[in-house]
C-alpha positions as CSV (number, residue, x, y, z in Angstrom):
1,M,35.8,-93.9,-133.0
2,R,36.9,-91.7,-135.5
3,N,33.3,-90.9,-136.8
4,E,31.9,-90.4,-133.4
5,L,34.6,-87.8,-132.6
6,G,34.9,-86.2,-135.9
7,L,38.7,-86.6,-136.1
8,P,40.4,-86.6,-139.5
9,D,43.4,-88.1,-138.1
10,I,43.8,-90.1,-134.8
11,P,47.2,-89.3,-132.9
12,N,49.4,-92.2,-132.3
13,S,50.9,-90.9,-129.1
14,P,49.7,-90.8,-125.5
15,K,49.4,-87.2,-124.7
16,P,47.0,-86.3,-127.5
17,I,45.2,-89.3,-127.1
18,L,44.5,-88.6,-123.6
19,K,43.3,-85.0,-124.1
20,L,41.1,-85.8,-126.8
21,A,39.8,-88.6,-124.2
22,G,39.2,-85.7,-121.4
23,Q,37.6,-83.5,-123.9
24,N,35.0,-86.2,-124.8
25,R,34.6,-86.9,-121.0
26,I,36.0,-90.7,-121.4
27,L,38.3,-90.4,-118.7
28,P,37.2,-90.9,-114.9
29,S,39.4,-88.2,-113.7
30,T,41.2,-85.1,-115.0
31,V,43.2,-84.8,-117.9
32,E,46.2,-83.5,-115.9
33,Q,46.0,-86.5,-113.7
34,W,46.3,-88.9,-116.7
35,L,49.1,-86.7,-117.8
36,V,51.1,-87.4,-114.8
37,Y,50.6,-91.1,-115.3
38,A,52.1,-90.7,-118.8
39,D,55.0,-88.7,-117.5
40,A,55.7,-91.4,-114.8
41,R,55.5,-94.2,-117.7
42,T,57.7,-91.9,-119.7
43,A,60.3,-91.2,-116.5
44,T,61.0,-94.6,-115.8
45,A,60.9,-96.2,-119.5
46,H,64.5,-96.0,-119.8
47,D,65.6,-94.6,-116.3
48,Y,65.8,-97.7,-113.7
49,S,66.6,-95.4,-110.7
50,G,65.2,-96.3,-107.4
51,E,64.1,-92.5,-107.1
52,K,62.2,-92.7,-110.3
53,A,60.6,-95.9,-109.3
54,Q,59.6,-94.6,-106.0
55,Q,57.8,-91.4,-107.3
56,T,56.0,-93.7,-109.7
57,L,54.7,-96.1,-106.8
58,V,53.5,-93.3,-104.8
59,I,50.9,-92.7,-107.7
60,M,50.4,-96.6,-108.5
61,G,47.3,-96.9,-106.1
62,V,45.4,-93.9,-107.8
63,F,46.5,-95.3,-111.2
64,I,44.8,-98.5,-110.6
65,T,41.7,-97.1,-109.3
66,D,41.5,-94.8,-112.4
67,M,42.0,-97.6,-114.7
68,I,39.3,-99.6,-113.2
69,A,36.9,-96.8,-113.5
70,L,38.2,-96.4,-117.3
71,Y,37.7,-100.0,-118.0
72,Q,34.3,-100.1,-116.5
73,A,33.0,-97.0,-118.4
74,L,34.5,-98.4,-121.6
75,T,32.9,-102.0,-121.4
76,G,30.0,-101.5,-119.2
77,E,31.5,-104.4,-117.2
78,T,32.0,-104.5,-113.4
79,W,35.7,-105.2,-112.4
80,E,35.7,-108.0,-110.0
């Protein structure tokens, strides 16, 4: 992957990787949407409040749809 994208160093945190994936048209939806997912993950990693959980659950359906599309794009397999 590094050679294909021409990257001297591959970042090891989610947001730069998501931005690279968006620039290379790997993501099935916008980079901004994937950054929302990353922010939701970060927001709930150490804060177990009901409010944070509810905010994350609101986007869960769209996230699952995007993850299935990403899986299918990367593997060439159909999700069943």
